[in-house]
C-alpha positions as CSV (number, residue, x, y, z in Angstrom):
1,M,22.9,-43.9,25.8
2,K,21.6,-45.5,29.0
3,R,18.4,-46.6,27.1
4,M,20.5,-48.0,24.3
5,R,22.6,-50.0,26.8
6,A,19.4,-51.4,28.4
7,A,18.2,-52.4,24.9
8,V,21.5,-54.2,24.3
9,R,21.0,-56.2,27.5
10,E,17.5,-57.0,26.5
11,A,18.6,-58.2,23.1
12,L,21.3,-60.4,24.7
13,G,18.9,-61.8,27.3
14,V,20.8,-60.3,30.2
15,N,18.8,-59.3,33.3
16,T,18.3,-55.6,32.8
17,R,17.9,-55.1,36.6
18,R,21.3,-56.4,37.3
19,R,24.0,-54.1,36.1
20,R,27.2,-55.9,35.1
21,R,30.5,-54.1,35.7
22,M,33.2,-55.4,33.4
23,H,36.3,-53.6,31.9
24,S,37.1,-54.1,28.2
25,S,40.3,-56.0,29.2
26,A,38.1,-58.8,30.7
27,I,36.4,-59.7,27.5
28,V,39.3,-61.7,26.2
29,S,38.6,-64.3,28.9
30,A,36.9,-67.3,27.3
31,G,35.6,-68.4,30.7
32,R,33.2,-65.5,30.8
33,D,29.6,-65.9,29.9
34,A,29.3,-64.9,26.2
35,A,26.2,-62.7,26.8
36,A,28.1,-60.7,29.5
37,V,31.1,-60.4,27.2
38,W,28.9,-59.2,24.4
39,E,27.3,-56.6,26.6
40,V,30.7,-55.0,26.8
41,I,31.5,-55.4,23.1
42,A,28.1,-53.8,22.2
43,N,28.7,-50.8,24.4
44,M,32.0,-50.4,22.6
45,L,30.2,-50.6,19.2
46,L,27.8,-47.8,20.2
47,R,30.5,-45.2,19.6
48,F,30.3,-45.9,15.8
49,G,26.7,-44.7,15.7
50,G,23.8,-45.9,13.6
51,A,22.4,-48.1,16.4
52,S,18.8,-48.6,17.3
53,A,16.8,-51.1,19.4
54,G,13.4,-52.6,18.9
55,N,13.8,-53.9,15.3
56,S,12.7,-57.0,13.6
57,V,14.9,-58.7,10.9
58,E,14.5,-61.4,8.4
59,V,17.5,-62.9,6.6
60,Y,17.1,-64.2,3.1
61,C,19.7,-66.5,1.5
62,D,17.5,-67.2,-1.6
63,G,17.4,-64.7,-4.5
64,D,13.9,-65.3,-5.5
65,E,12.5,-64.9,-2.0
66,T,14.4,-61.7,-1.6
67,L,13.2,-60.2,-4.8
68,E,9.6,-61.2,-4.3
69,A,9.6,-59.7,-0.8
70,M,11.1,-56.5,-2.1
71,W,8.6,-56.3,-5.0
72,N,5.7,-56.9,-2.7
73,A,6.9,-54.2,-0.3
74,I,7.3,-51.7,-3.2
75,D,3.8,-52.5,-4.4
76,G,2.5,-51.7,-0.9
77,A,4.4,-48.5,-0.5
78,R,2.4,-45.3,0.2
79,T,4.8,-42.4,0.6
80,R,8.4,-43.3,-0.3
81,V,10.5,-45.8,-2.3
82,W,14.2,-45.4,-2.6
83,H,16.3,-48.0,-4.4
84,E,20.1,-47.9,-4.4
85,T,22.1,-50.5,-6.2
86,Y,25.4,-51.2,-7.8
87,I,24.1,-53.4,-10.6
88,L,20.9,-52.7,-12.5
89,E,20.4,-54.9,-15.5
90,P,17.8,-54.5,-18.3
91,D,16.7,-58.1,-17.8
92,R,13.6,-59.6,-16.3
93,V,14.6,-58.6,-12.7
94,G,15.7,-55.1,-13.6
95,T,12.6,-54.5,-15.8
96,R,10.2,-55.8,-13.2
97,T,11.8,-53.6,-10.6
98,I,11.6,-50.5,-12.8
99,E,8.0,-51.3,-13.5
100,A,7.3,-51.6,-9.7
101,L,9.0,-48.3,-9.0
102,A,7.1,-46.6,-11.8
103,A,3.8,-47.9,-10.4
104,A,4.7,-46.5,-7.0
105,A,5.5,-43.1,-8.5
106,K,2.1,-43.1,-10.3
107,R,0.5,-43.7,-6.9
108,G,2.1,-40.6,-5.6
109,C,5.1,-42.0,-3.8
110,Q,8.4,-40.2,-3.8
111,V,10.5,-42.6,-5.9
112,R,14.3,-42.3,-6.2
113,L,16.6,-44.7,-8.1
114,L,20.4,-44.5,-7.7
115,Y,22.5,-46.9,-9.7
116,D,26.3,-47.1,-10.3
117,A,27.5,-46.1,-13.7
118,V,30.3,-48.8,-13.9
119,G,28.2,-51.5,-12.3
120,S,25.2,-50.9,-14.7
121,P,26.7,-50.2,-18.1
122,R,23.8,-51.7,-20.1
123,I,21.0,-49.5,-18.7
124,T,19.8,-47.1,-21.3
125,E,17.4,-44.1,-21.2
126,A,14.8,-46.3,-23.0
127,C,14.9,-48.8,-20.1
128,L,14.3,-46.0,-17.6
129,K,11.7,-44.1,-19.6
130,P,8.7,-45.6,-17.8
131,L,10.0,-44.6,-14.4
132,R,11.0,-41.1,-15.6
133,D,7.6,-40.5,-17.2
134,A,5.9,-41.5,-14.0
135,G,7.8,-38.8,-12.1
136,G,10.6,-40.9,-10.5
137,E,14.0,-39.3,-9.8
138,I,16.8,-41.2,-11.5
139,D,20.5,-40.7,-10.8
140,R,23.6,-42.4,-12.1
141,F,26.5,-42.5,-9.7
142,N,29.9,-41.3,-10.9
143,P,29.8,-41.6,-14.7
144,L,33.2,-42.2,-16.2
145,F,32.9,-39.4,-18.8
146,T,31.7,-36.2,-17.2
147,W,33.1,-32.7,-16.6
148,K,31.6,-32.4,-13.1
149,R,33.1,-35.0,-10.9
150,R,32.2,-34.9,-7.2
151,P,33.4,-38.3,-6.0
152,G,36.8,-39.7,-6.9
153,F,37.2,-41.3,-10.3
154,L,37.6,-44.8,-8.8
155,Q,34.9,-44.5,-6.2
156,R,31.9,-46.7,-6.8
157,D,28.5,-47.0,-5.1
158,H,28.5,-50.7,-4.1
159,R,25.6,-50.3,-1.6
160,K,22.3,-52.2,-2.1
161,I,19.6,-50.5,-0.1
162,T,15.8,-50.3,-0.6
163,I,13.7,-48.0,1.6
164,I,9.9,-48.5,1.8
165,D,8.1,-45.6,3.5
166,D,9.4,-45.1,7.1
167,H,9.0,-48.7,8.2
168,T,10.7,-51.2,6.0
169,A,14.2,-51.5,4.4
170,F,16.2,-54.1,2.5
171,A,20.0,-54.3,2.6
172,G,22.7,-56.8,1.7
173,G,24.6,-58.1,-1.3
174,I,21.9,-58.8,-3.9
175,N,22.0,-56.7,-7.0
176,T,19.0,-56.0,-9.3
177,S,19.8,-58.6,-11.9
178,E,18.7,-62.1,-13.0
179,D,22.2,-63.4,-11.9
180,Y,21.1,-62.9,-8.3
181,A,17.7,-64.5,-8.6
182,G,16.9,-68.2,-8.4
183,Q,15.0,-70.5,-10.8
184,R,11.8,-68.6,-10.8
185,H,13.2,-65.2,-11.8
186,G,16.7,-65.7,-13.0
187,R,19.8,-67.8,-13.6
188,C,20.9,-69.0,-10.1
189,T,24.4,-67.6,-10.8
190,F,25.2,-66.3,-7.3
191,Q,24.7,-67.5,-3.8
192,D,24.0,-64.4,-1.8
193,C,22.4,-63.0,1.3
194,H,20.1,-60.0,2.0
195,A,18.1,-58.8,5.0
196,R,14.7,-57.2,5.4
197,L,14.5,-54.8,8.3
198,R,11.6,-53.2,10.1
199,G,11.6,-50.6,12.9
200,P,13.7,-47.6,13.9
201,C,16.8,-48.8,12.0
202,V,15.0,-48.0,8.7
203,R,15.8,-44.3,9.4
204,D,19.5,-45.0,9.7
205,L,19.5,-46.9,6.3
206,A,17.5,-44.1,4.7
207,N,20.1,-41.6,5.8
208,V,22.8,-43.8,4.3
209,T,21.0,-43.6,0.9
210,L,20.6,-39.8,1.3
211,A,24.4,-39.6,1.9
212,S,25.0,-41.5,-1.4
213,L,22.5,-39.2,-3.2
214,G,24.2,-36.2,-1.8
215,L,27.3,-37.0,-3.9
216,V,25.1,-36.7,-7.0
217,R,22.5,-34.0,-6.4
218,D,21.4,-31.6,-3.7
219,V,19.3,-33.4,-1.2
220,P,18.6,-33.0,2.6
221,R,21.5,-34.4,4.6
222,R,19.2,-36.4,7.0
223,L,15.6,-37.3,7.5
224,T,13.9,-35.6,10.4
225,G,10.8,-36.5,12.4
226,P,9.9,-39.5,14.5
227,R,11.4,-42.9,13.8
228,A,9.3,-46.0,13.0
229,R,7.8,-47.7,16.0
230,R,9.4,-50.7,17.7
231,T,8.6,-54.0,15.9
232,G,10.8,-56.5,17.8
233,R,13.8,-56.9,20.1
234,T,16.7,-57.0,17.7
235,F,19.5,-54.5,18.3
236,V,20.6,-53.2,14.8
237,Q,23.6,-51.1,13.9
238,V,24.0,-49.6,10.4
239,L,27.7,-49.5,9.6
240,V,29.0,-47.5,6.6
241,S,32.3,-47.1,4.8
242,R,33.5,-44.4,2.5
243,G,37.1,-45.4,2.4
244,S,38.3,-42.7,0.1
245,L,37.4,-40.1,2.7
246,G,38.7,-42.1,5.7
247,R,35.2,-42.9,7.0
248,R,35.8,-46.4,8.1
249,R,33.4,-47.2,10.9
250,L,32.4,-50.4,9.2
251,Q,36.0,-51.7,9.1
252,R,36.7,-50.7,12.7
253,A,33.5,-52.6,13.9
254,I,34.6,-55.7,12.1
255,R,38.0,-55.7,13.7
256,L,36.5,-55.0,17.1
257,T,34.1,-57.9,17.0
258,V,36.6,-60.4,15.6
259,R,39.3,-59.3,18.0
260,H,37.0,-59.9,21.0
261,S,35.2,-63.0,19.9
262,V,34.9,-65.7,22.6
263,E,33.9,-69.0,21.0
264,R,33.5,-68.9,17.2
265,C,33.9,-66.4,14.4
266,W,32.6,-67.6,10.9
267,I,33.1,-65.2,8.0
268,T,31.6,-65.6,4.5
269,N,33.2,-63.3,1.9
270,P,33.7,-64.0,-1.9
271,Y,36.7,-61.7,-2.4
272,F,39.0,-62.5,0.5
273,L,41.9,-60.1,0.8
274,P,41.6,-58.7,4.3
275,P,43.9,-55.8,5.4
276,Q,46.7,-56.7,7.8
277,R,45.0,-55.4,10.9
278,L,42.0,-57.7,10.3
279,M,44.2,-60.7,9.6
280,S,46.0,-60.0,12.8
281,A,42.7,-60.0,14.7
282,M,41.7,-63.3,13.1
283,K,45.0,-64.9,14.0
284,K,45.0,-63.7,17.6
285,A,41.4,-65.0,18.0
286,A,42.4,-68.4,16.7
287,K,45.4,-68.5,18.9
288,R,43.1,-68.0,21.9
289,G,41.1,-71.0,20.8
290,V,38.3,-69.3,19.0
291,D,36.9,-71.4,16.1
292,V,37.8,-69.0,13.2
293,R,36.5,-70.1,9.8
294,V,36.5,-68.4,6.4
295,L,34.2,-69.4,3.5
296,T,35.3,-67.8,0.3
297,A,34.7,-68.4,-3.4
298,G,36.1,-71.5,-5.2
299,R,34.3,-70.6,-8.4
300,S,34.9,-66.8,-8.7
301,D,33.5,-64.3,-11.1
302,V,36.8,-62.4,-10.6
303,P,39.5,-65.1,-10.8
304,I,42.4,-62.8,-10.2
305,V,41.0,-62.0,-6.7
306,R,40.8,-65.7,-5.9
307,A,44.4,-66.2,-7.1
308,A,45.5,-63.3,-4.9
309,S,43.6,-64.7,-1.9
310,Q,45.5,-68.0,-2.3
311,H,48.8,-66.2,-1.7
312,I,47.7,-65.3,1.9
313,Y,46.1,-68.6,2.9
314,G,49.3,-70.0,4.4
315,D,49.7,-67.2,6.9
316,L,46.2,-67.8,8.3
317,L,46.4,-71.6,8.1
318,K,49.6,-71.6,10.1
319,H,47.7,-69.8,12.9
320,R,44.8,-72.3,12.9
321,V,42.3,-70.3,10.9
322,R,40.3,-72.7,8.8
323,I,39.6,-71.8,5.2
324,F,37.0,-73.3,2.9
325,E,36.4,-72.6,-0.8
326,Y,32.8,-72.9,-2.1
327,F,32.2,-74.6,-5.4
328,N,28.4,-75.3,-5.7
329,S,27.8,-71.9,-7.4
330,T,29.5,-68.5,-7.4
331,L,29.6,-67.2,-3.8
332,H,28.7,-63.5,-3.4
333,A,27.4,-63.3,0.2
334,K,29.1,-61.1,2.7
335,T,28.1,-62.2,6.2
336,M,29.7,-62.8,9.6
337,T,28.5,-64.5,12.7
338,I,30.2,-64.5,16.1
339,D,29.5,-66.5,19.3
340,G,25.9,-67.3,18.3
341,L,24.9,-63.8,19.3
342,Y,26.1,-61.3,16.7
343,G,25.7,-61.3,12.9
344,T,26.3,-59.0,10.0
345,V,24.9,-58.9,6.4
346,G,26.0,-56.4,3.9
347,S,27.8,-55.3,0.7
348,F,31.3,-55.0,2.1
349,N,33.9,-57.2,0.5
350,L,37.2,-58.0,2.2
351,D,39.3,-56.6,-0.6
352,T,41.1,-53.3,-1.4
353,W,38.3,-51.8,-3.5
354,S,35.7,-52.1,-0.7
355,D,38.2,-51.1,2.0
356,K,39.7,-48.1,0.4
357,R,37.4,-46.8,-2.4
358,N,33.7,-47.9,-2.5
359,L,30.6,-46.8,-0.7
360,E,29.6,-49.8,1.4
361,V,27.1,-50.6,4.1
362,N,26.7,-53.5,6.5
363,V,24.0,-54.2,9.1
364,G,25.2,-55.6,12.4
365,M,22.6,-57.4,14.6
366,I,22.6,-58.7,18.1
367,D,20.0,-61.5,18.1
368,A,20.6,-65.1,18.9
369,E,18.0,-66.3,16.4
370,I,19.5,-64.3,13.5
371,A,23.0,-65.4,14.4
372,R,21.9,-69.0,14.4
373,A,20.2,-68.7,11.0
374,L,23.5,-67.3,9.6
375,E,25.4,-70.2,11.2
376,E,23.0,-72.7,9.7
377,Q,23.5,-71.1,6.3
378,F,27.2,-71.3,6.8
379,E,27.1,-75.0,7.7
380,T,24.8,-75.6,4.6
381,N,27.3,-73.9,2.4
382,L,30.1,-76.0,3.8
383,T,28.5,-79.0,2.2
384,G,29.4,-77.5,-1.2
385,A,32.9,-76.4,-0.2
386,K,36.3,-77.9,0.1
387,E,38.7,-77.1,3.0
388,V,42.1,-75.7,2.2
389,V,44.8,-77.8,3.8
390,L,48.2,-76.3,4.8
391,D,50.2,-79.3,3.4
392,A,48.5,-78.9,0.0
393,W,49.0,-75.2,0.0
394,I,52.8,-75.6,0.8
395,K,53.1,-78.1,-2.1
396,R,51.9,-75.7,-4.8
397,S,54.0,-75.6,-7.9
398,R,56.4,-72.8,-8.4
399,W,54.3,-71.5,-11.3
400,R,51.2,-71.3,-9.1
401,R,53.2,-69.6,-6.3
402,L,54.4,-67.0,-8.8
403,L,50.9,-66.5,-10.2
404,H,49.4,-66.1,-6.7
405,W,52.1,-63.6,-5.7
406,C,51.7,-61.5,-8.8
407,A,47.9,-61.4,-8.4
408,Y,48.3,-60.4,-4.8
409,Q,50.6,-57.5,-5.7
410,L,48.3,-56.4,-8.4
411,M,45.2,-56.4,-6.2
412,R,46.9,-54.4,-3.5
413,L,47.1,-51.3,-5.8
């Protein structure tokens, strides 16, 4: 634990020879140095586990760049390729990914593919045959029609993780489909975000995929042996949620970081129906003078969720939380950046399904450069967004008020 705390101070740029003594009650003071405040917050985050130091991270907000980096990494794999996804489509992106996995299996790599049955309804055995013939292990998560049901009926695997050997991993919101690619490989349907990670954190992400596979087949619970060597200075924490079993470390980490933000808290999420405790944390932060902003979908692939979100806008707007709706394309990114020091990328939506049912994973990072990159992407997205104004929200027609209320009640089920 002492070594991890020293690594936190290194990532924050705090002098590791000078031990700061602060109590958690002090971190609400905006007059404090942000790095010192975040040293305390990071130490509080450590209790959620999944933390490691000495990592390097690249954030991708372009689907083509993400997929090309992932395919190149698969092509260079020597021992292991695990690919876990919610959506796997039999299109150009899905076919090329299956072909890359099959080639890795032929080279002697251990290849495991796990996809969700509901998220990937068009995948057939014929699509998967090249990979199966090459010796790859293929599993479908929680089919609707089966006599053996280990997870709950409504639980879905919403994680998107790719593990390459022991040294590289990908995680975020991008599914294996043309809809998530750009002009070179797809249809530019979604604006999304993904991360490439190298270093000791790869072991933590691999263990998350093992936990998902453990709900489908018998596999070891955890990988053993030495972790990958240090490749950078980024502090990374792999945060998971399996809401149906009450495993909610991811949700607790989000509330903690929002609640103790000092200067700014910018959240990007396409399906914005946060639970009451998170809404309370956002409102209290804004009341303290924190610049709290939410970027959510204006053009949504699930219109009923957008309608439900509009029902709760007023409560946040009255407490000085700023809300923007993105219209340039369909927003699908799930990111957060706080105080220019902390950022998250992942699969977790701020809605009931992610909160209570799905398997989810986010990657939290303490690194000023990564936080700034996420802030720049947020600012870029704002150019394609429209701010929601309280006066306009209050003047909604009675029909729209009723529609938003009904959608909200339905989405709470």
